[in-house]
N, C-alpha and C positions, 0 to 999 in steps of 0.2 A: 309037661314041662312049660306049656304056654300058659297055664294060667298061675305058676308060679311067678314067671316073669310079671304078667299082668299085676299079680297083688304085690310084687316088689316096686314097680313103678307108681302104684296107687298110693302105698304107703310112703313113697319118697316125695311125691306131690302133695299129700295130706301132711306129713309132718314137718317137712322141709322146706319145700320151695313156697308154701303158701306163707311163710313166716317173712315179715316186712323186711328184716336184716339180709335175709339170704336174696329177696327180691333185688336189694339195692346192689347186693355183691354181684348178682347174675347180671346186671346192668352194667357195672363198672368193669367187671374182669374181662368183657371182650374188647374193652376201649383198651385197657392195658395190654392184652396179646397182639392186638393191632398195632399199637404204639411200639411195641418191643420188635414185631415182625418187622416194621418200617424203619425202626432206629431213629425214633424220635424220641421227644422229652416233653411232657405237659409244661406248660408255664405257669408260672405263679397266679394268673388270671384263672384258668382253669382249675386248678386247685382250690382256690379261694371260692367261685362259685359253688362246687361240688360240697366243699366244707359247710358253707353256708344253708343251702336249701336240702341237702340229704338226710340230715339228721331230723328235721321237721316233721316229716310224714311217719317217720319212725316212731316219734314220741307221740304224736295224735293218734296213731293206730292202736298204740299200747294204752293210751289214756282212755280210748272209748268203754272200757269195761274196768276201769281201775281207780274205784272211788278210794280205795284203802290209801292211794298216793296222795291225796290230798293233803297229808301232814307234812311229808317232804317236799311237795311243792310250795306250800306255805313257808317253810324255813328257809328254803332255795331263794324265796322271794324277800324275806327279810334280809338274808345276807347280801343279796344284789344290791338291795337298796343302801346298807350300810357301805358296801363298797363303793357304790356310786357316788355317796354323800362325803366319803373320805377323800375320793381323788379327785372330786370338783374342787374340795376345798384346797388340796395340795396344789391343783393347776391355778388356783386364785392367786396362792401363795407364791409359786415361782413366777406368775406372769406380772403381778404388781409388786413383787420384789418384798412381800412379807416374811422376813427371814425369821420372825418369831414364830411363825406356824410351819416353816418347813422342815423337813426330816433329813437332816445332813448324813445321816447314815444310809440312806437310800439313794444312791446316785441315780436318779431319773429326771429326765429334762420335763418340760412343760408339755410337750407334745405327747410323751408317753401317758402322762397323768390325764390328757384331754381323750386319749384313745381308750385308757381303762375306763373313763366315765361314759363314753360311748356305748363300750360294749357292756357295762352295767345296765344302762338305761334299756339297752336292746333286750337282754336278760328281763329285767324286768316287764317289758312290754308282753313277752312270749309267755312269761310264767303266769302274767296276772289273765291273760287270755285263756290259757289252759285252766286255770283255777275257777273262773268264771263261767266261760262257755260249757266245759266238762264235755259231755257224750256228743254234743252236736259238731265234734271237731273232725268226726270220721271222713264225712264227704269231701272236708278241707284236706285231710291227708292224700286222699286218691287224685286230688287236682294238683297237689303239690308233687305228688308221685309222675303224675303225667309230665308237669313241667320239667321235672329232672329227665325224663325220657326224650323230652324235645330238646334239652339241653345237651344230651349225650348225643343225638342226631346231627346237631349244629355243630358240634365238637368233631365229629368223624366227617363231615362233609369239609370241616376247615382243614382236617387231618390231609385230606386228598387232595389240596392246593400246594402242599409242599412239593418242591422240585425234586428230581434225582439228582444225582452226581455228574450224569452225562450230559447236563444242561450247562456245566461250568468247565471252564479252562483258565490255568494261569500261567503268567509268565515272569520271571523275575530275572531282572538287570542289575547286575553287581559287580563289582572286581573280585577275580579269582584270589586275589593277593591281598591281604591285610597287614595292617602294621598295630603292633600291641599298644594297647590305649589310645588307639587314634580312630576318632569317628570315620566312616565311609557311608557313602550315599545307597539306598537300595530303592531301586523302582519296581512296583508290582503292578501288573496289568491283569484285570480279572474281567473275561468274557463271560456274558451270560447270554444263553440262548433260547430261555424260556418265554413264554407267551403274557406273563403276569408281572405286575407291579412288585418287588419284593423290598425289603428291609433285611439288610445283612449286616453282620459283624465279622470282618475280617482279620486273622491273627496269623502271622508268618512262622514258621517252624525255625525260630530262632535257636540256636544252641545255649544250654545254660549257662556256659561262661560267656556269653554275649549279654550286652545291655542294647534294648531297642528304645527310641524315642520317636514318635510313642508306639505304644505295645499294641495296640487295636485301634482299626477304624470301624466306625460305623455309617453304613452307606444305605441311601434309599437308591435303586436302580431301576432303569428303565426295560421294557421289554427289549430283548435281542441288542443289548447295548455293549460297551466295554468301558471299564471305569480303570483309571491309574491313580494310584496313591505312591507318595514318596515318605520314606522313615530314614531314620540314622541307626547304626548299630555299632557298637565300640566291644572289640574283644577285650576281655580281661586275662585270657590265656592263650599261650602260644600252641602251636600243632594244626594238626589237621580236622577240618569240622566238615559237615555235609548239610544240607538244607534240602530236604527229600519233598515236603507237603507245605500246601498253602490250606490251612483250617477256615471253612467259611461257615459261620451260624446264621441259619436262614430261618426267619420267623414265618409262620403261616398268615394267611391273608387278614384274619381275625385275632391274632397274636395269641392263640389257645395253645399252640403247639410250637417248637423249636428243633431243629434239626443240625446236626454237625457234618458237613460234608467235607472229605478229604480230597484236593486235588492236587495231584503229583506236579512238581516241580523242582527238580534235581539241579543243585549247584554244589560244587565241592569249593571250600574256601582255606587257604593256608595261612595261617596267622603267624608272622615272622616279627623277629624283635623290632624294634623302632626305625624303620627305614627312612621313614620322612625328615628325621634329624639329619639324615647326610645330605637331602637336597637343600635344607635349610643352612647346613654348614657352607655348601658349596656356594651358595647365594651370596653369604654374608662375607665369605673370602674373597668373592669377585668384586663387591663393594668396599671392601676393608672396614667390615663392622663386625668382626668377630669378637669383640669385646662385649655383646650383647649376650652371648651365650657364655660369658665367664671366660672366654680364651683370651690370655694376654700376650702382646708382643715381648718376645725374649731377645735382649741385646747378645749378639755372637761373641764367642771368645775366642779370637784370631779368625782368619780366613782360609778357606781352600784357594787353589789355584787355576780352577775351572772357569773361564769366563762363561758368564750368562747373559748379562744385557747391560744397558746404559739406562740411567735414571738419574732424575733430579737430585741434587745435594740435600741432604737432612743435616740437621745440627748434631745428631749422633755419629755420623759417619767419619771414617779416617780422612785427613787430608790428603794422605799419600795416594789414595784411589781416586783422586780428581784425575779426570781426563781433560787436559788442557786443549787439546785440538777440538775436542767435541764442544766446550765451553766455549772457545773462540767463535766455532761455526754457529752455535746456537745462541750466543750471548746469554746465556745462563750456566750456571755452576751444574756441572755434570760429573757423575762418579760410575765408575765401574761397580757391577755387582757380579761376585762369584758364587756359583752354585755349591753346595756342600757335597761332601761326599755320598755316593749312591750305594745301592744295593748291600744295605745293611738289613739285619735280620731282627725282627720282633717274633717272638715265642709266648702266646696267652696259654697259661694254665687256669683253668676255670673250675672251680670246686664245686661239684652237684651232690655234694652230701647232704647230711644233716644240718650242718650250720650255716646251710644258704636257704633253709625254708621260712625265715621270718619273712615278714613283709613291711615294705615301708612305700607308703603313696599308693596303695592299692595292689602292688605287685610285690613279687617276693624278691630276695636279693639277688638271687641268680638272675632274674630279668635285667635288674640294673647292671650285674656284671657283664650279661651279653650285649646290652645297648652300648656302655662304655667300650667293650670291645669293638663293635662294629665302627662305632664312631672313630677309635683310635686307628683302625686297619684302614679307613677310608682316608684318613690324613697322611699315614705313613705310606699308602701305595700311591698315592697324588705326588708324595715325594720321591718316589722309584725305590723303595725298601719293600723288602720281601716279609711277609706276614703268615704267621701258621698259628694253630690252635689245637689244644688238647683239652677235651672234656672228660672229667674223671668222676668218680665215687668211690665205691669198692672195687672197681675195675676201671679199665680205660674205655669209655663210652665212644668217642669219635676222635680220630687224630687228622688234621690237616696240614699236609706239608708245606713249610713255607714256600711261599711262591711271590711273586710280583706281577703287576698285569692287572687290568680291569675286571677279567674273569675270576680272580682271587675271591672279590667280594661275593659273588654268587657261592662259591664253594663255602665261604664261612657263614653264608646264611643260610644253605641246605643243611648244614654241620649241627646249626644252633638251634634251629625253629622248632625241632621235638625233643629237646633235652628239658628234663624238668627235676626239682630236686628231689632227692630221695632221702627216706629215713633209714640211712645206713652210715657206718663210719667210713670217712674216706681214708683210701690206702695211698698215701703220700708215696709210700716207696716204690708201688708199681708205676706210680704216675711219673715219679723222677727218674726211674729205670728206662722207661719209654722214652723219656726225652733224653738222656745218655745215647740211647742205641741208636735213635734217628735223628738227633740235631747234634752234629759233632761242630760245627763252624760256631764262632762266638756270636753270640746274640742277645738281646734284651728281654728276658724270662721274667713276665710278668705275671704272678700268682696273685688270684684275687679270691679272697675268701673271709673267712669270719674266725675270730678268736673268743671261746668262751670258757675254756678250761686251760689248766696247766699241760696236759698231755697232749692237746692239740698245739699249744704253742711250742712244746718241746720238738716236736715233728717238724713243724715249719720252720722254727731257728736251725734245727739240725740238716735240713736237706735244702735249704737257701745257702747256708753258708758254705755248703759243699761245691756250690757253683762260683763261688767268687774267685776270679782270676781266669777261669776258663768261660765263663759267660757274666753278663751284668744282670744281677738278680735285683727284681723290684718286688716287694712284697707290700700287696695294697689289704688293707684289713677295714672292713666295713664296719660303721659303729651302730648300735643300737639306740635309738630315740629315748626308748623308757629307761634305760640306764642312766643317761645323761639328764634326762629331767628330773628324775629322783635325786640325782646329786646336787641339781642346782636349784632345788627347794631352800626359797629364802628362809622362810619360818616353818622348819618341821616342826610338829608336835603328836605326841604320842606313838603310834605305830609308823607315822612317816619319819620319825627321828631315826628310828633304827633301820629302815628302809635306805635313808638318805646314807647312813653311814655303811651300811653293806655297799651300795653303790659308789660311793667314793674309794671304798677299798678296793673294790675291782678295777675302777679307772686308775688308780695308783699302780696296781699291778701289771695292767694293761700297758701304763707308759713305761714301765722299766722292760716290758717286751719290745717294745718298739726301740728303746734305747739300745738295748742288746744288739739289735739287728743292725741299727745303724754303726755301733762301734767295731762289729764285726765286717763291715764293708759292703751291707745288705741295704740298699736304697729301701725306705720304707713310707706308705700313704697311708695316713690315717683320715678317713672323710666319712661322710654322711652319704648313705645310698644315694640320693638325689643329687648329691653335689660331686659324683664319682666321674662323670664324663669330662667335664670342664677340668677338674684337676688332674686326671689322667693325661688328656691331651696338653696341658700345661706342663706336666711333669716330662712327658716325650719330647716335646721342643726344647726344654731345658739341656735334656741329656744330649739333645743335636746339637744343640748351640756351643755347650762345653765340651763337645768331642769326647765324650767319655765311654761310647760304643766303640 
């Protein structure tokens, strides 16, 4: 049994391990196993070093007793010479702008041609040395093999310089609440506890639905130091997201290896519809500059009888409301201002079906609808009205009972931030049945949806017209930019002509739908998604001024 094992190992050494290629594999394989065990990756520099030096001893050893390979060597020598001359000519043609000699069907830059020239020249030198020196290259092969072993040893030592995950810790500071398409700042603090200088590449665990600027940081850190970086991220989708890890790519001392360290740092972020517009509206309202966001002043028709305050007379005021005693005391024309009727109701019906999946300005039509709903809710609640909402698609997803007060904004926000458009047919019958069951007092019912075919338009017209008399229905239909752009083509030609004709026909049908709604007592608003907020607020202020509700 022992003699059989001895013969096996002797045969293995004689026939396999003495081959040059197997020796190189035996040298590289331990490095690969070590790198895999330590979860590291060799860099391009180590790969290029082995790629340049490892084939040389193999070729030299094979050529030691291979006089028959002289013919292929000469052929490769001539081929390398031709490629080198051709590449050098192309390099000169691109550098000196000799368009006559340039190969336009080969899209390579002058640097690429120069690199090909260098590689060809190196191949010529190596092949010429093999062809002229011949058998005396055997000792050179063993020298180069020893050099490879030295490089492998250096790479192994350099691998040991990589720190482990326990040398790092990370802290993330950011707001737990974000607004859709609004940038917010993030502060990352990286603590390094190791004894060596390092080069790091830091990337945060930003969700796929976020955009980070910048996405990565390249840092040179000192031993036992703390580094702080800042970046901004912009959410492009509503909902709940978590950031659990900070990814740190560490380079070894000689840059032969790199390692990715995952440092835990958990933060949960909730992305709501655009809430910053509410603060902007409040600021502009205090400074009387609402025209900057498209909200226009609406002249009231008639006045209520609840006194609110005294103010200076303006040209549009009724002279009957001048307070002569206050005018004599202040020596300035002063009028009485009366407050409008309070405790009116607004019910939003937001379509979350397939017709709201299109996008405008990088967000879906449903996101525009929620942004407009929150803005109008903010305005209405400031005036003492009650606001509620129904979000539906093939079923009723969320129902917020109409209430007044500042806390109602929080209920609307929590009800809308995790609602997304779904590729299903909307059930208007269930939504309006829910409205009829839960909202019996007269309200302004705002349906925000989109119309793309006759089936949807008939349902919208049928259910909105049934509300006339009991409620005040307002149908908001969102426009599609692509449809209007195709119809507005001034000089259509070819296929564009048919596309423009089809778009014009659809727009004509859409106009008839809006006209029918108006004739049946339904208020209609036809706007582009990005203009929805200002137009909807203006429509509400006009309804309040005309006492339609």
